[in-house]
C-alpha positions in Angstrom: 0.2 0.2 0.1 1.8 3.2 -1.3 1.0 5.9 1.1 2.4 9.6 1.6 2.8 11.3 4.2 2.6 15.0 4.4 3.5 17.4 7.3 3.4 20.7 8.2 7.4 20.6 9.3 9.4 18.6 11.2 10.4 21.5 13.6 10.4 21.4 17.4 6.7 20.3 18.6 4.4 17.4 19.5 2.6 16.9 16.3 6.2 16.7 14.8 7.1 14.0 17.5 4.1 11.9 16.5 5.1 12.1 12.9 8.3 10.9 13.7 7.5 8.3 15.7 4.4 7.0 13.4 6.5 7.0 10.4 9.8 5.1 12.0 6.5 2.7 13.3 5.6 2.2 10.0 8.9 0.9 7.7 9.1 -1.7 9.9 5.7 -3.1 8.5 5.7 -5.0 5.0 2.7 -4.2 3.8 3.2 -0.2 3.3 5.5 1.4 1.3 6.0 5.1 3.2 7.0 8.5 1.5 7.5 11.4 3.5 6.8 15.3 1.9 7.8 18.2 4.1 6.5 21.9 3.4 9.0 23.6 5.2 12.7 23.5 6.1 12.6 22.9 9.6 15.0 20.0 10.5 15.2 19.4 14.5 14.0 15.6 13.9 15.5 15.3 10.4 18.1 13.1 12.3 15.9 10.1 13.1 14.1 9.8 9.8 17.5 8.7 8.7 16.9 4.8 8.2 16.6 2.0 6.0 13.0 2.9 4.1 13.1 6.0 5.3 12.8 9.3 2.6 11.9 12.5 3.4 11.3 15.6 0.5 11.0 19.0 0.8 8.2 20.5 -1.1 8.6 24.0 0.5 6.7 26.9 0.6 8.5 29.4 -1.5 6.0 32.3 0.2 2.9 32.5 2.6 0.6 30.9 0.1 2.2 29.6 -2.2 0.3 28.8 -5.4 2.8 27.1 -7.4 3.2 24.6 -4.4 0.0 22.8 -6.1 1.4 22.0 -9.0 4.5 20.8 -7.5 2.9 18.5 -5.1 0.8 17.7 -8.1 3.7 16.2 -9.6 4.9 14.2 -7.0 1.5 12.5 -7.2 1.7 11.7 -10.3 5.0 10.2 -10.4 4.5 8.4 -6.5 0.6 7.2 -7.5 -0.4 6.7 -3.6 -3.1 4.6 -2.3 -4.0 7.0 0.4 -2.2 10.9 1.9 -2.0 10.9 5.4 -1.3 15.1 6.7 -0.6 15.9 10.1 -1.5 19.7 9.9 -3.7 23.0 8.4 -0.8 23.9 5.6 -0.2 19.9 4.5 -3.8 19.8 4.4 -4.5 22.7 2.6 -2.4 22.0 0.1 -3.4 18.3 -0.4 -6.8 18.1 -0.2 -7.9 20.2 -3.3 -5.3 18.3 -5.4 -6.6 14.4 -3.5 -10.1 15.3 -4.4 -9.2 16.2 -8.0 -7.2 12.7 -8.3 -9.4 10.2 -6.5 -7.5 10.0 -3.4 -9.0 9.7 0.2 -6.9 11.9 2.8 -6.7 11.6 6.5 -6.7 14.6 8.3 -4.4 14.3 11.1 -4.5 17.6 12.0 -6.7 17.6 15.4 -3.8 16.8 18.1 -5.5 19.9 20.8 -8.6 20.5 22.4 -9.4 24.1 22.5 -13.1 24.5 22.0 -13.5 27.4 19.5 -10.1 29.6 18.4 -9.2 32.2 15.6 -9.0 32.6 11.9 -6.4 29.4 11.8 -8.9 27.5 14.0 -11.7 27.3 12.3 -10.1 27.1 8.8 -8.7 23.6 9.6 -11.9 22.3 11.7 -13.3 23.1 7.5 -10.3 21.1 6.2 -11.2 18.4 8.6 -14.0 18.2 7.9 -13.9 18.6 4.0 -11.6 15.5 4.5 -11.8 12.1 4.2 -11.3 10.8 7.4 -10.1 13.0 10.5 -8.3 11.3 13.1 -7.2 13.1 16.3 -4.6 12.1 19.0 -7.8 12.3 22.2 -12.0 12.1 22.4 -11.4 15.6 24.1 -9.9 17.3 20.8 -12.3 15.1 19.0 -15.4 16.9 20.5 -13.8 20.2 21.0 -14.1 20.2 16.8 -18.0 18.9 16.7 -17.2 15.6 15.6 -19.5 13.2 16.9 -17.5 10.0 18.4 -19.7 7.0 16.9 -19.5 8.2 12.9 -17.0 5.8 11.7 -14.9 8.9 9.6 -14.0 10.3 12.8 -11.5 8.4 14.7 -8.8 8.5 17.6 -5.9 7.0 17.7 -3.7 8.0 21.0 -0.3 9.2 20.5 2.4 6.3 20.7 5.3 6.5 23.0 8.8 4.6 22.4 9.8 2.8 25.2 13.6 2.2 22.5 14.3 6.4 24.2 14.9 5.7 27.3 16.0 1.8 27.6 19.3 2.6 28.4 18.2 4.3 31.6 17.1 2.4 34.6 14.4 4.1 36.6 14.4 1.5 39.7 17.2 4.0 41.6 16.8 7.7 42.7 17.1 10.5 39.8 20.6 10.7 38.9 20.9 14.6 40.1 23.1 17.0 37.4 26.4 17.9 38.4 26.5 21.1 40.9 23.7 20.7 42.4 23.7 20.2 45.5 21.1 17.2 45.5 18.4 19.0 45.5 15.2 18.0 44.4 14.3 18.8 41.0 10.9 19.8 39.8 10.7 20.0 35.9 8.7 21.2 32.9 9.0 20.0 28.9 7.3 22.5 26.7 7.5 25.0 24.3 6.9 28.7 25.3 4.5 29.8 23.0 0.5 31.1 24.1 -1.4 27.8 24.8 1.2 26.8 27.4 1.1 28.1 30.5 4.5 28.8 32.3 3.5 31.5 34.5 1.8 29.3 37.0 4.9 27.1 36.3 7.0 30.4 37.3 4.4 31.0 40.2 4.4 27.8 41.7 8.3 28.1 41.8 8.3 31.5 43.5 5.9 30.2 46.1 7.8 26.8 47.1 11.0 29.0 46.9 10.5 31.3 49.3 10.1 28.4 52.1 12.0 25.1 51.0 15.6 25.3 49.5 15.9 21.9 48.8 13.9 22.2 44.9 15.5 23.2 42.0 13.0 24.3 39.1 14.0 23.5 35.6 12.0 24.8 32.4 13.5 22.9 28.8 11.5 24.9 25.7 12.4 27.8 23.6 10.0 29.6 22.2 8.3 33.4 21.8 7.1 33.6 25.5 10.6 32.8 26.5 12.0 36.0 27.4 8.8 37.5 29.1 8.6 34.2 31.6 12.6 34.7 32.4 11.3 38.6 34.1 9.1 36.9 35.6 11.5 34.5 37.4 14.3 37.3 38.1 15.7 37.4 41.3 14.2 33.9 42.5 18.0 31.5 41.2 16.3 28.2 42.0 14.0 28.9 38.9 16.4 27.6 35.8 15.6 27.9 32.1 17.8 25.1 30.4 17.2 26.2 26.4 15.9 23.9 23.3 16.7 20.1 24.2 17.1 17.3 22.5 18.1 15.0 25.1 15.0 15.0 26.8 15.3 11.5 27.5 18.6 12.3 30.1 17.3 15.2 31.1 13.9 14.1 32.6 15.6 11.3 34.2 16.9 13.5 36.5 13.3 14.5 37.9 11.9 14.2 40.6 8.1 15.6 39.6 7.4 16.3 36.2 4.8 19.1 35.7 2.8 20.3 32.7 0.8 24.0 33.2 -1.1 24.4 30.1 -4.3 25.8 28.7 -5.7 22.6 26.6 -3.5 19.6 25.2 -4.3 16.5 23.5 -2.0 14.5 24.4 1.0 15.6 25.8 4.5 13.8 24.8 6.1 15.3 27.9 3.6 14.2 30.0 4.4 10.5 28.2 8.0 11.2 28.7 7.6 11.4 32.3 5.3 8.4 32.7 7.9 6.3 30.4 10.9 7.8 33.0 8.2 6.3 35.8 8.0 9.9 36.9 4.6 11.2 38.9 2.9 14.0 37.0 1.5 17.1 38.1 -0.6 18.3 35.2 -3.6 20.9 34.8 -6.8 19.1 34.1 -8.4 19.3 30.7 -8.3 18.4 27.5 -7.0 15.1 26.9 -4.4 14.7 29.6 -7.2 13.5 32.0 -7.3 10.6 28.7 -3.4 10.2 29.9 -3.2 10.7 33.5 -5.5 8.8 36.3 -5.8 11.4 38.7 -4.4 9.8 42.4 -2.8 7.4 40.3 0.0 8.1 38.0 -0.4 11.8 39.8 -2.9 14.3 39.8 -4.5 16.9 37.9 -5.3 20.6 38.9 -7.3 23.6 37.9 -6.0 25.8 35.7 -4.6 29.0 36.4 -4.3 27.7 39.8 0.0 28.2 41.2 -1.3 26.7 44.7 -3.1 24.1 43.5 0.1 23.3 41.4 2.3 24.3 44.7 1.0 21.4 47.2 0.6 18.7 44.6 3.9 19.0 43.6 5.2 19.7 47.0 2.9 16.6 48.3 4.5 15.0 46.1 8.2 16.0 47.3 7.4 15.2 50.9 6.0 12.2 50.3 9.0 10.0 48.1 7.1 6.2 48.3 3.9 7.9 46.8 5.6 9.6 44.1 7.3 6.3 43.7 4.7 4.5 43.2 2.2 6.5 40.9 5.5 6.7 38.5 5.8 3.4 38.3 1.5 3.1 37.3 1.9 6.0 34.8 4.7 3.8 33.2 2.4 0.3 33.4 -1.0 2.9 31.8 1.6 4.1 29.1 3.1 1.1 28.0 -0.5 -0.3 28.3 -2.9 2.3 26.3 0.2 4.4 24.4 2.9 2.8 23.3 3.9 3.3 18.9 3.1 -0.3 18.1 -0.6 0.3 19.3 -0.3 3.6 17.7 1.0 2.0 14.2 -1.6 -1.3 14.1 -4.4 1.4 14.7 -3.3 3.3 12.0 -2.4 1.0 9.3 -5.7 -0.5 10.4 -7.2 3.0 9.4 -5.2 2.9 6.2 -6.8 -0.2 4.9 -10.4 1.0 5.5 -9.4 3.9 3.9 -8.3 2.1 0.8 -11.1 -0.5 0.4 -13.7 1.6 1.4 -11.9 4.2 -2.1 -11.8 1.5 -4.2 -15.3 -0.6 -3.6 -17.2 3.5 -3.7 -15.1 3.3 -7.6 -16.4 -0.1 -8.1 -12.4 -1.8 -8.2 -11.3 -4.6 -6.0 -10.7 -3.5 -3.2 -7.1 -3.7 -1.4 -5.1 -6.7 -0.7 -1.8 -6.8 1.5 0.5 -8.6 -0.5 
């Protein structure tokens, strides 16, 4: 089955990470032939797509709205003749949907990666493109509902993000967290997220300020980069315990040092950061809302707290710092849940099943024999 995966970019981000995990997983499926087309030059994750059977073609936009890109993609489609197209964002859907319609190729739209119930013009365009697609894939039920799509409709599908446990195999998690050099053995509370308007770093910083006034045994680390980073650094000025470590590729090594993993946010689909915490057996304290409730079981794998409530966040973080046995149990429960429901293998299998369904239905509508894997 020839599959064209068209992605917006390979830069830093949750949907980019998941695109990489899916592509790597599909290359191991003998019934799938996969070609990747990327519409931007960002290449943060490109080095993870260098294995056998993986080919990435860049069909970059020359201007913001590049009419010529339609023709360049049309040439790619004519040459490759895919059985289906799978997109992961607004731009990839915008440019491929008209071509898919014209050429009779089923399109699977995987752009629903958050759970905002409403948004700006971009959000509305993305929702419209999803509605016009043959199938819509969200990474959470909350995300599907946020766009007004019914769970019972066969063309509306939820496939949870998958975590590749090979990423953490070299890290042992049966011991106390391995401390970073020079931290004096202090405990670490960390948050991994891009600095943008969707991530609530101000609440994380206010929590860190609160706890720093009454204890000296904790360091608070923020890992990521983005447009709101300068403002957040200003908020944290004067508190030595708050550290900004920038954009990192060795996320697993950094999360290994955490005692508690935090995600303060406004809404999420299924967070890659939380999955990284769980994979390394870290208890989670996260903002309740969106798909996070589908990932974190409150009171079992961590705690869910109300949005924009630094006092509630501080209380749960401090409880875990003061109760290491409970923290350990929650971390182990989180890893077990991740392996059970959010593995890469499960994500890939469910995606392949959807591919087969989409192609069989498309062939059935055209009166052709249904697809059979050779």
